[in-house]
C-alpha positions, 0 to 999 in steps of 0.5 A, a space after each residue: 639397621 643400627 650403625 656404629 662409628 666404625 661403620 661410618 669410618 669404613 664408609 669414608 675410607 671406602 668412599 675415598 678409595 673408590 674415588 681415587 680409583 675413579 679419578 685415576 681411571 680418568 687420568 686426573 690428578 688429585 690436585 687438578 680435581 681439587 682446584 677445578 672444584 674450587 677447593 684447596 689443592 689438598 681437598 681430594 687427597 684428604 677425602 681419599 685418605 678418609 680425613 674429610 668427607 664432602 658435603 652433598 653439594 660437593 659430592 654432586 660436583 665430584 660426580 659431575 666432574 668425573 662424569 658419573 651420574 648420581 640420581 638420588 630418588 626419594 620414595 613417594 610421599 604418603 598420601 594424606 587422603 583417607 579411603 
């Protein structure tokens, strides 16, 4: 699949909106969550607005904090054995 810059911008905005909804369902303020994650008070607001995107490590901390599981699964490696 070919991606354009707009695909990533839309993904960032979509991610931010979904994060905001999940956070609000848990009755957690953006400031509270930012500080609990060890970030500045505007960190989550910036992600939700699409101005920032978390690193994979930060993403996993966010998932853990709001109580959702994320288990990335990579495919099995190719076998180097010849038949």
